[in-house]
MDTraj code that builds the backbone (N, CA, C; nanometers):
import mdtraj as md
import numpy as np

residues = "UNK UNK UNK UNK UNK UNK UNK UNK UNK UNK UNK UNK UNK UNK UNK UNK UNK UNK UNK UNK UNK UNK UNK UNK UNK UNK UNK UNK UNK UNK UNK UNK UNK UNK UNK UNK UNK UNK UNK UNK UNK UNK UNK UNK UNK UNK UNK UNK UNK UNK UNK UNK UNK UNK UNK UNK UNK UNK UNK UNK UNK UNK UNK UNK UNK UNK UNK UNK UNK UNK UNK UNK UNK UNK UNK UNK UNK UNK UNK UNK UNK UNK UNK UNK UNK UNK UNK UNK UNK UNK UNK UNK UNK UNK UNK UNK UNK UNK UNK UNK UNK UNK UNK UNK UNK UNK UNK UNK UNK UNK UNK UNK UNK UNK UNK UNK UNK UNK UNK UNK UNK UNK UNK UNK UNK UNK UNK UNK UNK UNK UNK UNK UNK UNK UNK UNK UNK UNK UNK UNK UNK UNK UNK UNK UNK UNK UNK UNK UNK UNK UNK UNK UNK UNK UNK UNK UNK UNK UNK UNK UNK UNK UNK UNK UNK UNK UNK UNK UNK UNK UNK UNK UNK UNK UNK UNK UNK UNK UNK UNK UNK UNK UNK UNK UNK UNK UNK UNK UNK UNK UNK UNK UNK UNK UNK UNK UNK UNK".split()
xyz = np.array([
    [-4.6927, -23.1697, -7.5704],
    [-4.6006, -23.1853, -7.4404],
    [-4.7405, -23.1414, -7.3048],
    [-4.7707, -23.1908, -7.2015],
    [-4.8698, -23.1948, -7.1130],
    [-4.8159, -23.0610, -6.9791],
    [-4.8786, -22.9942, -7.0093],
    [-4.8117, -22.8603, -6.9042],
    [-4.8757, -22.8356, -6.7768],
    [-4.9607, -22.9438, -6.7717],
    [-5.0330, -22.9639, -6.6110],
    [-4.9478, -22.9239, -6.5014],
    [-5.0031, -22.8383, -6.4671],
    [-4.8825, -22.8052, -6.2851],
    [-5.0069, -22.8205, -6.2050],
    [-4.9755, -22.8830, -6.0846],
    [-5.0407, -22.8525, -5.9616],
    [-4.9822, -22.7696, -5.8490],
    [-5.0776, -22.6919, -5.7741],
    [-5.0132, -22.5983, -5.7176],
    [-5.0489, -22.6637, -5.5688],
    [-4.9381, -22.6647, -5.4922],
    [-4.9960, -22.7557, -5.3529],
    [-5.0003, -22.6489, -5.2810],
    [-5.0777, -22.6866, -5.1664],
    [-5.1028, -22.5875, -5.0358],
    [-4.9829, -22.5603, -4.9812],
    [-4.9023, -22.4342, -4.9355],
    [-4.7974, -22.3548, -4.8605],
    [-4.8597, -22.3901, -4.7319],
    [-4.8048, -22.4822, -4.6395],
    [-4.7965, -22.4375, -4.4902],
    [-4.7494, -22.2863, -4.4460],
    [-4.8475, -22.2412, -4.4116],
    [-4.8348, -22.1183, -4.3115],
    [-4.8209, -22.1426, -4.1505],
    [-4.6691, -22.1420, -4.1022],
    [-4.6310, -22.1351, -3.9872],
    [-4.7002, -22.0957, -3.8572],
    [-4.7828, -21.9694, -3.8966],
    [-4.8360, -21.9151, -3.8391],
    [-4.9833, -21.9792, -3.7690],
    [-5.0478, -21.9928, -3.9416],
    [-5.1990, -22.0885, -3.9323],
    [-5.1427, -22.2364, -3.8467],
    [-5.0541, -22.2850, -3.8933],
    [-5.0273, -22.4325, -3.8250],
    [-5.0108, -22.4156, -3.6918],
    [-4.9256, -22.3092, -3.6404],
    [-4.9102, -22.3150, -3.4823],
    [-5.0380, -22.2609, -3.4122],
    [-5.1421, -22.1730, -3.4902],
    [-5.2683, -22.1476, -3.4206],
    [-5.3307, -22.2913, -3.4294],
    [-5.3348, -22.3548, -3.5190],
    [-5.4591, -22.4735, -3.5465],
    [-5.3481, -22.5891, -3.4267],
    [-5.2568, -22.5601, -3.3866],
    [-5.1761, -22.6858, -3.2915],
    [-5.2385, -22.6676, -3.1266],
    [-5.2361, -22.4813, -3.1072],
    [-5.2277, -22.4568, -2.9735],
    [-5.3851, -22.4764, -2.9970],
    [-5.4739, -22.4653, -3.0591],
    [-5.6379, -22.4787, -3.0455],
    [-5.6599, -22.6528, -3.0108],
    [-5.5862, -22.7085, -3.0981],
    [-5.5713, -22.8601, -3.0732],
    [-5.5391, -22.9155, -2.9563],
    [-5.4669, -22.8793, -2.8985],
    [-5.3917, -22.9127, -2.7607],
    [-5.5274, -22.8715, -2.6575],
    [-5.5654, -22.7191, -2.6711],
    [-5.6677, -22.7024, -2.5986],
    [-5.7920, -22.7919, -2.5998],
    [-5.8192, -22.8194, -2.7087],
    [-5.9379, -22.9254, -2.7411],
    [-5.9049, -23.0556, -2.6601],
    [-5.8012, -23.1090, -2.6908],
    [-5.7421, -23.2336, -2.6522],
    [-5.7058, -23.2405, -2.5235],
    [-5.6901, -23.1321, -2.4515],
    [-5.6915, -23.0843, -2.2848],
    [-5.8170, -23.0957, -2.2370],
    [-5.9207, -23.0456, -2.2869],
    [-6.0621, -23.0122, -2.2356],
    [-6.1398, -23.1290, -2.2573],
    [-6.1151, -23.2043, -2.3323],
    [-6.1637, -23.3565, -2.3807],
    [-6.1183, -23.4384, -2.2768],
    [-6.0064, -23.4379, -2.2431],
    [-5.9421, -23.5110, -2.1425],
    [-6.0032, -23.5076, -1.9935],
    [-6.0043, -23.3612, -1.9764],
    [-6.0723, -23.3315, -1.8454],
    [-6.2199, -23.3816, -1.7964],
    [-6.2685, -23.3792, -1.9182],
    [-6.4185, -23.3962, -1.9487],
    [-6.4456, -23.5088, -1.8984],
    [-6.3354, -23.6382, -2.0002],
    [-6.3635, -23.7928, -1.9628],
    [-6.3223, -23.8429, -1.8452],
    [-6.2022, -23.7825, -1.8097],
    [-6.1765, -23.8114, -1.7311],
    [-6.2646, -23.7812, -1.5481],
    [-6.3407, -23.6726, -1.5576],
    [-6.4189, -23.6392, -1.4466],
    [-6.5272, -23.7125, -1.4581],
    [-6.5969, -23.7562, -1.6006],
    [-6.6780, -23.7884, -1.6358],
    [-6.6789, -23.9767, -1.5784],
    [-6.5724, -24.0355, -1.6238],
    [-6.5540, -24.1769, -1.5761],
    [-6.5295, -24.1917, -1.4539],
    [-6.4281, -24.1195, -1.3719],
    [-6.3856, -24.1146, -1.2494],
    [-6.4961, -24.0533, -1.1427],
    [-6.5712, -23.9542, -1.1429],
    [-6.6716, -23.8968, -1.0709],
    [-6.8129, -23.9061, -1.1190],
    [-6.8412, -23.8454, -1.2003],
    [-6.9896, -23.8476, -1.2368],
    [-7.0731, -23.9812, -1.2674],
    [-7.0134, -24.0753, -1.3605],
    [-7.0911, -24.1637, -1.4006],
    [-7.1045, -24.2554, -1.2620],
    [-6.9494, -24.2898, -1.1897],
    [-6.9943, -24.3739, -1.0756],
    [-7.0969, -24.3213, -0.9883],
    [-7.1012, -24.1755, -0.9559],
    [-7.2221, -24.0876, -0.8780],
    [-7.3613, -24.1296, -0.9428],
    [-7.3695, -24.1406, -1.0796],
    [-7.4918, -24.1505, -1.1352],
    [-7.5569, -24.2722, -1.0846],
    [-7.4466, -24.3956, -1.1261],
    [-7.4439, -24.5579, -1.1150],
    [-7.4991, -24.5762, -0.9947],
    [-7.4068, -24.4881, -0.8377],
    [-7.4619, -24.5101, -0.7207],
    [-7.6201, -24.4523, -0.6830],
    [-7.6166, -24.3384, -0.7492],
    [-7.7772, -24.3200, -0.7362],
    [-7.8685, -24.3688, -0.7690],
    [-7.8508, -24.4584, -0.9144],
    [-7.9645, -24.5501, -0.9588],
    [-7.9659, -24.6518, -0.8762],
    [-7.8666, -24.7172, -0.8134],
    [-7.8543, -24.8144, -0.7223],
    [-7.9334, -24.7793, -0.6112],
    [-7.9171, -24.6999, -0.5423],
    [-7.9974, -24.6395, -0.4074],
    [-8.1223, -24.5718, -0.4025],
    [-8.1427, -24.5220, -0.5168],
    [-8.2674, -24.4233, -0.5235],
    [-8.2745, -24.4348, -0.7002],
    [-8.3517, -24.5027, -0.7643],
    [-8.3507, -24.4714, -0.9003],
    [-8.4264, -24.3502, -0.9307],
    [-8.4375, -24.2987, -1.0224],
    [-8.5589, -24.1761, -1.0406],
    [-8.6804, -24.1996, -1.0544],
    [-8.7634, -24.1544, -0.9855],
    [-8.9284, -24.2080, -1.0004],
    [-8.9699, -24.1129, -1.0729],
    [-9.0808, -24.1728, -1.1343],
    [-9.1845, -24.1018, -1.2155],
    [-9.2668, -24.0055, -1.1235],
    [-9.2544, -23.9078, -1.2198],
    [-9.3727, -23.8175, -1.1257],
    [-9.5006, -23.7877, -1.2103],
    [-9.5795, -23.8982, -1.1912],
    [-9.6885, -23.9112, -1.2314],
    [-9.7477, -24.0487, -1.1630],
    [-9.8874, -24.0427, -1.1224],
    [-9.9710, -24.1629, -1.1039],
    [-10.0825, -24.2082, -1.1751],
    [-10.1228, -24.3550, -1.1686],
    [-10.2153, -24.3728, -1.2493],
    [-10.3466, -24.4181, -1.1404],
    [-10.4723, -24.3971, -1.1710],
    [-10.5956, -24.4199, -1.1131],
    [-10.6652, -24.4993, -1.1993],
    [-10.7288, -24.6065, -1.1732],
    [-10.8171, -24.6727, -1.2886],
    [-10.9825, -24.6504, -1.2220],
    [-11.0264, -24.5984, -1.3459],
    [-11.1873, -24.5642, -1.3235],
    [-11.2546, -24.6833, -1.2866],
    [-11.4123, -24.6603, -1.2548],
    [-11.4996, -24.7692, -1.2192],
    [-11.5200, -24.8198, -1.3678],
    [-11.5090, -24.7221, -1.4477],
    [-11.4910, -24.8169, -1.6113],
    [-11.4134, -24.8878, -1.6449],
    [-11.3137, -24.9134, -1.5940],
    [-11.1935, -24.9570, -1.6057],
    [-11.0678, -24.9081, -1.6817],
    [-11.1271, -24.7972, -1.6920],
    [-10.9956, -24.7096, -1.8035],
    [-10.9010, -24.6596, -1.6993],
    [-10.7846, -24.6673, -1.7589],
    [-10.6913, -24.6066, -1.6657],
    [-10.6197, -24.4618, -1.6862],
    [-10.6164, -24.3702, -1.6159],
    [-10.5732, -24.2473, -1.6247],
    [-10.4284, -24.1962, -1.5778],
    [-10.3741, -24.1554, -1.6208],
    [-10.2420, -24.0849, -1.5352],
    [-10.2587, -23.9363, -1.5305],
    [-10.1926, -23.9018, -1.4331],
    [-10.2150, -23.7590, -1.3382],
    [-10.0522, -23.7134, -1.3373],
    [-10.0230, -23.6060, -1.3727],
    [-9.8788, -23.5869, -1.3717],
    [-9.8873, -23.5024, -1.2257],
    [-9.7757, -23.5115, -1.1587],
    [-9.6973, -23.4577, -1.0311],
    [-9.6079, -23.3512, -1.0367],
    [-9.6398, -23.2416, -1.0443],
    [-9.4745, -23.1120, -1.0867],
    [-9.4130, -23.1019, -0.9832],
    [-9.2621, -23.1389, -1.0080],
    [-9.1700, -23.1511, -0.9132],
    [-9.1842, -23.0357, -0.8625],
    [-9.2014, -22.9196, -0.9066],
    [-9.2079, -22.7708, -0.8372],
    [-9.3119, -22.7591, -0.7485],
    [-9.4595, -22.8671, -0.7577],
    [-9.5481, -22.8456, -0.6717],
    [-9.5817, -22.9759, -0.6083],
    [-9.4896, -23.0525, -0.5466],
    [-9.5072, -23.1889, -0.5122],
    [-9.6771, -23.1946, -0.3967],
    [-9.7095, -23.0710, -0.3905],
    [-9.8214, -23.1081, -0.2857],
    [-9.9564, -23.0568, -0.3784],
    [-9.9274, -23.0650, -0.5235],
    [-10.0629, -23.0292, -0.5972],
    [-10.1766, -23.0732, -0.5645],
    [-10.1684, -23.2117, -0.5326],
    [-10.2849, -23.3204, -0.5235],
    [-10.3217, -23.3198, -0.3679],
    [-10.2772, -23.2520, -0.2686],
    [-10.2675, -23.2879, -0.1529],
    [-10.4365, -23.2375, -0.0958],
    [-10.5198, -23.1634, -0.1743],
    [-10.6118, -23.1137, -0.1374],
    [-10.7443, -23.2035, -0.2062],
    [-10.7008, -23.2905, -0.2759],
    [-10.7914, -23.3365, -0.3501],
    [-10.9169, -23.3954, -0.3350],
    [-11.0444, -23.3843, -0.3451],
    [-11.1407, -23.4490, -0.3046],
    [-11.1576, -23.6028, -0.2643],
    [-11.0596, -23.6961, -0.3631],
    [-11.0511, -23.8309, -0.3697],
    [-10.9373, -23.8760, -0.2735],
    [-10.9661, -23.9595, -0.1887],
    [-10.8426, -24.0135, -0.0927],
    [-10.7664, -24.0828, -0.1797],
    [-10.8061, -24.1613, -0.2772],
    [-10.7028, -24.2442, -0.3611],
    [-10.5906, -24.1534, -0.4253],
    [-10.6370, -24.0155, -0.5042],
    [-10.5891, -23.9472, -0.5643],
    [-10.4505, -23.8554, -0.4678],
    [-10.5013, -23.8337, -0.3512],
    [-10.4448, -23.8149, -0.2140],
    [-10.2966, -23.8982, -0.2192],
    [-10.3531, -24.0118, -0.1950],
    [-10.2809, -24.1216, -0.1391],
    [-10.1415, -24.1459, -0.2319],
    [-10.2044, -24.1592, -0.3875],
    [-10.0801, -24.1681, -0.4508],
    [-10.0254, -24.0520, -0.4833],
    [-10.0775, -23.9658, -0.4738],
    [-9.9534, -23.8392, -0.5077],
    [-9.8504, -23.8284, -0.4005],
    [-9.8997, -23.8751, -0.2542],
    [-9.8144, -23.8645, -0.1390],
    [-9.7050, -23.9725, -0.1875],
    [-9.7566, -24.0969, -0.2487],
    [-9.6576, -24.1657, -0.2912],
    [-9.5597, -24.1531, -0.3613],
    [-9.6026, -24.0631, -0.4804],
    [-9.4997, -23.9991, -0.5784],
    [-9.4112, -23.9006, -0.4957],
    [-9.5144, -23.7837, -0.4313],
    [-9.3962, -23.6973, -0.3384],
    [-9.3315, -23.7670, -0.2591],
    [-9.3116, -23.8695, -0.2242],
    [-9.2242, -23.9187, -0.1155],
    [-9.1365, -23.9767, -0.1657],
    [-9.1596, -24.0357, -0.2546],
    [-9.0498, -24.1152, -0.3860],
    [-8.9467, -24.0000, -0.4322],
    [-9.0080, -23.8864, -0.4855],
    [-8.9137, -23.7913, -0.4980],
    [-8.8585, -23.6969, -0.4120],
    [-8.8819, -23.7126, -0.3200],
    [-8.8332, -23.6447, -0.1966],
    [-8.6785, -23.7095, -0.1667],
    [-8.7296, -23.8845, -0.1392],
    [-8.6277, -23.9345, -0.0818],
    [-8.4999, -23.9290, -0.2251],
    [-8.5651, -23.9444, -0.3508],
    [-8.4847, -23.9576, -0.4757],
    [-8.3916, -23.8043, -0.4459],
    [-8.4289, -23.7278, -0.4168],
    [-8.3346, -23.5629, -0.3740],
    [-8.2544, -23.5628, -0.2758],
    [-8.3088, -23.5960, -0.1669],
    [-8.2180, -23.6319, -0.0500],
    [-8.1101, -23.7442, -0.0997],
    [-8.0923, -23.8252, -0.1631],
    [-8.0304, -23.9261, -0.1957],
    [-7.9189, -23.8350, -0.2888],
    [-7.9692, -23.7655, -0.4035],
    [-7.8966, -23.6891, -0.4854],
    [-7.7654, -23.5959, -0.3796],
    [-7.8491, -23.4897, -0.2815],
    [-7.8110, -23.4336, -0.2082],
    [-7.6659, -23.5074, -0.0852],
    [-7.7230, -23.5992, -0.0528],
    [-7.6193, -23.6860, 0.0041],
    [-7.4940, -23.7508, -0.0739],
    [-7.5110, -23.7680, -0.2015],
    [-7.3995, -23.8132, -0.2875],
    [-7.3415, -23.6878, -0.3552],
    [-7.3912, -23.5510, -0.3486],
    [-7.3031, -23.4414, -0.3860],
    [-7.3665, -23.4399, -0.5498],
    [-7.4571, -23.5153, -0.6039],
    [-7.4693, -23.5280, -0.7325],
    [-7.5256, -23.4004, -0.7962],
    [-7.5536, -23.3023, -0.7610],
    [-7.5935, -23.1641, -0.8461],
    [-7.4764, -23.1186, -0.8388],
    [-7.4116, -23.1054, -0.7351],
    [-7.2451, -23.0366, -0.7809],
    [-7.1625, -23.1105, -0.8841],
    [-7.1443, -23.2589, -0.8728],
    [-7.0919, -23.3310, -0.9734],
    [-7.1665, -23.3151, -1.1323],
    [-7.3043, -23.3038, -1.1311],
    [-7.3654, -23.2613, -1.2211],
    [-7.3076, -23.1528, -1.3194],
    [-7.2941, -23.0348, -1.2324],
    [-7.2907, -22.8971, -1.2894],
    [-7.1280, -22.9238, -1.2854],
    [-7.0389, -22.9702, -1.2567],
    [-6.9261, -22.9548, -1.2936],
    [-6.8822, -23.0904, -1.4116],
    [-6.9488, -23.1704, -1.4582],
    [-6.9401, -23.2428, -1.5758],
    [-7.0049, -23.1785, -1.6516],
    [-7.0822, -23.0991, -1.6567],
    [-7.1933, -23.0218, -1.7751],
    [-7.0849, -22.8717, -1.7965],
    [-6.9996, -22.8225, -1.6862],
    [-6.9202, -22.7137, -1.7380],
    [-6.8143, -22.7752, -1.7955],
    [-6.7657, -22.9012, -1.7618],
    [-6.6312, -22.9205, -1.8494],
    [-6.6868, -22.9577, -2.0147],
    [-6.7849, -23.0296, -1.9893],
    [-6.8253, -23.0635, -2.1697],
    [-6.8568, -22.9324, -2.2182],
    [-6.9021, -22.8371, -2.2061],
    [-6.9023, -22.6904, -2.2260],
    [-6.8039, -22.6532, -2.2850],
    [-6.7033, -22.6482, -2.1788],
    [-6.5352, -22.6315, -2.2215],
    [-6.4859, -22.7042, -2.3284],
    [-6.5145, -22.8662, -2.3372],
    [-6.4740, -22.8915, -2.4270],
    [-6.5591, -22.8598, -2.5879],
    [-6.6740, -22.8684, -2.5798],
    [-6.7554, -22.8157, -2.6781],
    [-6.7164, -22.7055, -2.7520],
    [-6.6923, -22.6097, -2.6594],
    [-6.6143, -22.4402, -2.6937],
    [-6.5211, -22.4655, -2.7905],
    [-6.4372, -22.5585, -2.7477],
    [-6.2984, -22.5920, -2.7740],
    [-6.2696, -22.6209, -2.9454],
    [-6.3828, -22.7380, -2.9322],
    [-6.3917, -22.8352, -3.0493],
    [-6.4963, -22.7151, -3.1709],
    [-6.5688, -22.6258, -3.1113],
    [-6.6281, -22.5183, -3.1916],
    [-6.4918, -22.4660, -3.2458],
    [-6.3981, -22.4047, -3.1515],
    [-6.3016, -22.3037, -3.2238],
    [-6.2521, -22.3697, -3.3559],
    [-6.2187, -22.5190, -3.3093],
    [-6.1155, -22.5768, -3.4211],
    [-6.1887, -22.5805, -3.5652],
    [-6.3631, -22.6351, -3.5279],
    [-6.3809, -22.6541, -3.6510],
    [-6.4415, -22.5577, -3.7036],
    [-6.4522, -22.3649, -3.6661],
    [-6.4971, -22.2824, -3.7220],
    [-6.3568, -22.1951, -3.7802],
    [-6.2201, -22.2327, -3.7282],
    [-6.0692, -22.2011, -3.7568],
    [-6.0338, -22.2641, -3.9219],
    [-6.0196, -22.1541, -3.9574],
    [-5.9695, -22.2026, -4.0950],
    [-5.8590, -22.3417, -4.1134],
    [-5.8668, -22.4172, -4.1785],
    [-5.7855, -22.5500, -4.1500],
    [-5.6844, -22.5018, -4.2340],
    [-5.5348, -22.5137, -4.1777],
    [-5.4132, -22.4604, -4.2124],
    [-5.3541, -22.5671, -4.3092],
    [-5.4177, -22.7341, -4.3332],
    [-5.3676, -22.8029, -4.4251],
    [-5.4379, -22.8999, -4.4442],
    [-5.4315, -23.0051, -4.4994],
    [-5.5128, -23.1114, -4.5643],
    [-5.5226, -23.2165, -4.3922],
    [-5.4279, -23.2167, -4.3442],
    [-5.4536, -23.3213, -4.2091],
    [-5.5561, -23.2635, -4.1293],
    [-5.5362, -23.1194, -4.1120],
    [-5.6435, -23.0244, -4.0306],
    [-5.7912, -23.0396, -4.0757],
    [-5.8024, -23.0308, -4.2451],
    [-5.9175, -23.0740, -4.2632],
    [-5.9980, -23.2063, -4.2833],
    [-5.8992, -23.3110, -4.2957],
    [-5.9332, -23.4110, -4.2491],
    [-5.9938, -23.4596, -4.1130],
    [-5.9291, -23.3796, -4.0117],
    [-5.9545, -23.4221, -3.8386],
    [-6.1155, -23.3738, -3.8513],
    [-6.1201, -23.2239, -3.9231],
    [-6.2660, -23.1724, -3.9534],
    [-6.3559, -23.2450, -4.0160],
    [-6.3290, -23.3207, -4.1178],
    [-6.4464, -23.4069, -4.1912],
    [-6.4726, -23.5172, -4.1036],
    [-6.3637, -23.6162, -4.0156],
    [-6.3882, -23.6877, -3.9682],
    [-6.4627, -23.6612, -3.8257],
    [-6.4758, -23.5046, -3.8046],
    [-6.5069, -23.4836, -3.6739],
    [-6.6673, -23.4917, -3.6778],
    [-6.6900, -23.4066, -3.8178],
    [-6.8248, -23.4251, -3.8824],
    [-6.9025, -23.5607, -3.9169],
    [-6.8287, -23.6081, -3.9793],
    [-6.8947, -23.7343, -4.0771],
    [-6.8052, -23.8756, -4.0144],
    [-6.7241, -23.8770, -3.9604],
    [-6.6204, -24.0213, -3.9373],
    [-6.7166, -24.1327, -3.8428],
    [-6.6863, -24.2273, -3.8452],
    [-6.7241, -24.3390, -3.7658],
    [-6.7746, -24.3288, -3.5967],
    [-6.7239, -24.2500, -3.5514],
    [-6.7612, -24.1671, -3.4162],
    [-6.8833, -24.1263, -3.4441],
    [-6.9059, -24.0396, -3.4948],
    [-7.0560, -23.9370, -3.5158],
    [-7.1429, -24.0450, -3.5777],
    [-7.1141, -24.1512, -3.6175],
    [-7.2180, -24.1918, -3.6939],
    [-7.2687, -24.3455, -3.5944],
    [-7.2269, -24.3442, -3.5029],
    [-7.2794, -24.4554, -3.3737],
    [-7.4343, -24.4264, -3.3700],
    [-7.4839, -24.5220, -3.3164],
    [-7.6212, -24.5394, -3.2854],
    [-7.6766, -24.4569, -3.1861],
    [-7.5550, -24.4314, -3.1021],
    [-7.6110, -24.3496, -2.9878],
    [-7.5746, -24.2330, -2.9648],
    [-7.4945, -24.1773, -3.0935],
    [-7.4680, -24.0541, -3.1230],
    [-7.5797, -23.9548, -3.1022],
    [-7.5780, -23.8165, -3.0412],
    [-7.6966, -23.7398, -3.0095],
    [-7.6868, -23.6555, -3.1553],
    [-7.6923, -23.6418, -3.2487],
    [-7.7399, -23.5967, -3.3339],
    [-7.6728, -23.6340, -3.4542],
    [-7.7276, -23.6331, -3.5757],
    [-7.6752, -23.6827, -3.7358],
    [-7.6837, -23.5662, -3.8380],
    [-7.6567, -23.4370, -3.7751],
    [-7.6611, -23.3197, -3.8604],
    [-7.6033, -23.2369, -3.7648],
    [-7.4954, -23.1585, -3.8385],
    [-7.4466, -22.9964, -3.7769],
    [-7.4967, -22.8542, -3.8228],
    [-7.4533, -22.7960, -3.7540],
    [-7.5234, -22.6403, -3.7989],
    [-7.4370, -22.5861, -3.9001],
    [-7.5106, -22.4926, -3.9716],
    [-7.4741, -22.4420, -4.0789],
    [-7.2885, -22.4063, -4.0937],
    [-7.2740, -22.3029, -3.9580],
    [-7.1662, -22.2231, -3.9558],
    [-7.0594, -22.3418, -3.9484],
    [-7.0544, -22.4484, -3.8685],
    [-6.9593, -22.5522, -3.8742],
    [-6.9450, -22.6011, -4.0366],
    [-7.0609, -22.6560, -4.1213],
    [-7.0549, -22.7140, -4.2466],
    [-6.9920, -22.6055, -4.3193],
    [-7.0651, -22.4474, -4.3049],
    [-6.9910, -22.3822, -4.4154],
    [-6.8551, -22.3643, -4.3911],
    [-6.8066, -22.3577, -4.2720],
    [-6.6518, -22.3489, -4.2462],
    [-6.5921, -22.4577, -4.3255],
    [-6.6399, -22.5975, -4.2866],
    [-6.5546, -22.7022, -4.3429],
    [-6.5308, -22.7052, -4.4808],
    [-6.6434, -22.6897, -4.5375],
    [-6.6729, -22.6891, -4.6940],
    [-6.5849, -22.5930, -4.7663],
    [-6.5615, -22.4688, -4.6917],
    [-6.4650, -22.3914, -4.7239],
    [-6.3191, -22.4131, -4.7201],
    [-6.3235, -22.4875, -4.6182],
    [-6.1720, -22.5242, -4.6310],
    [-6.1299, -22.6395, -4.7371],
    [-6.2519, -22.7266, -4.7836],
    [-6.2442, -22.8496, -4.8297],
    [-6.2055, -22.7568, -5.0052],
    [-6.3151, -22.6616, -5.0540],
    [-6.2656, -22.5764, -5.1416],
    [-6.1250, -22.5288, -5.1685],
    [-6.0794, -22.4835, -5.0604],
    [-5.9486, -22.3872, -5.0772],
    [-5.8462, -22.5118, -5.0748],
    [-5.8474, -22.6090, -5.0134],
    [-5.6988, -22.7024, -4.9916],
    [-5.7434, -22.8339, -5.0860],
    [-5.8723, -22.8324, -5.1727],
    [-5.8881, -22.9450, -5.2426],
    [-5.8835, -22.8839, -5.3369],
    [-5.8979, -22.7693, -5.4053],
    [-5.9044, -22.7135, -5.5454],
    [-5.7928, -22.7640, -5.6451],
    [-5.8109, -22.7470, -5.7549],
    [-5.6868, -22.8030, -5.8499],
    [-5.7219, -22.9435, -5.8735],
    [-5.5831, -23.0228, -5.8706],
    [-5.5480, -23.1440, -5.9304],
    [-5.6845, -23.2465, -5.8513],
    [-5.7065, -23.2236, -5.7131],
    [-5.7591, -23.3517, -5.6410],
    [-5.9113, -23.3035, -5.7048],
    [-5.9515, -23.1708, -5.6877],
    [-6.1204, -23.1374, -5.7100],
    [-6.1408, -23.1933, -5.8363],
    [-6.0731, -23.1887, -5.9392],
    [-6.0904, -23.2611, -6.0634],
    [-6.1222, -23.3784, -6.0808],
    [-6.0776, -23.4967, -5.9483],
    [-6.1087, -23.6256, -5.9337],
    [-6.2382, -23.6194, -5.8472],
    [-6.3058, -23.5412, -5.7720],
    [-6.4160, -23.5473, -5.6917],
    [-6.5363, -23.5071, -5.7736],
    [-6.6371, -23.6312, -5.8052],
    [-6.7137, -23.6152, -5.8565],
    [-6.8401, -23.5979, -5.7394],
    [-6.9258, -23.5015, -5.7443],
    [-7.0375, -23.4764, -5.6448],
    [-7.1329, -23.5696, -5.6224],
    [-7.1664, -23.6037, -5.7373],
    [-7.2987, -23.7162, -5.7417],
    [-7.2476, -23.8362, -5.6508],
    [-7.1297, -23.8785, -5.7166],
    [-7.0930, -24.0121, -5.6423],
    [-7.0681, -23.9798, -5.4988],
    [-7.0172, -23.8826, -5.4448],
    [-7.0260, -23.8425, -5.2806],
    [-7.1350, -23.8322, -5.2458],
    [-7.2307, -23.7899, -5.2874],
    [-7.3827, -23.7652, -5.2224],
    [-7.4223, -23.8734, -5.1931],
    [-7.3989, -24.0141, -5.3228],
    [-7.4686, -24.1267, -5.3420],
    [-7.4042, -24.2190, -5.2143],
    [-7.2892, -24.2161, -5.1893],
    [-7.2166, -24.3160, -5.0966],
    [-7.3009, -24.3005, -4.9862],
])
top = md.Topology()
chain = top.add_chain()
for i, resn in enumerate(residues, 1):
    res = top.add_residue(resn, chain, resSeq=i)
    for name in ("N", "CA", "C"):
        top.add_atom(name, md.element.get_by_symbol(name[0]), res)
traj = md.Trajectory(xyz[None], top)
């Protein structure tokens, strides 16, 4: 007689309630960020690119030998080349300075800096709420699945995603959840070598 018994994880109402509250906070923060990004910041960025694309802060000079050299114009010292002995250097640096000042004036007219500050603030709030969820112990398998999807799912494997690895705190928290919630019967069916080979 097979006496195999599976111990199912018991859902703790308090843990589930805490998870649900944290998830609602994350979803609200994400919605706020996406709404502002779509309705305010991205249209401003597009308009700025249309009327005054970000100029390069450098100029090139072709030497008599035919070689081209590139010289930086620091944004915090736009007059760095203003007293150079060569009129070519001074003229080219002045062109860069004018283009940069025109760009900054366009940013100010559009309110771009304030919008950028706000979109960054909203992004930070969203990331903090996401961090809260990832570090919070998953109360059940559904929550663990959300974590795994967030760390390894199709959304984060897109070519334009900013990173393909995560900090040890997040991975350790998720793996702790996996060990706790998938121990027993399910863990017996997971072959780590196959999981890493996939």
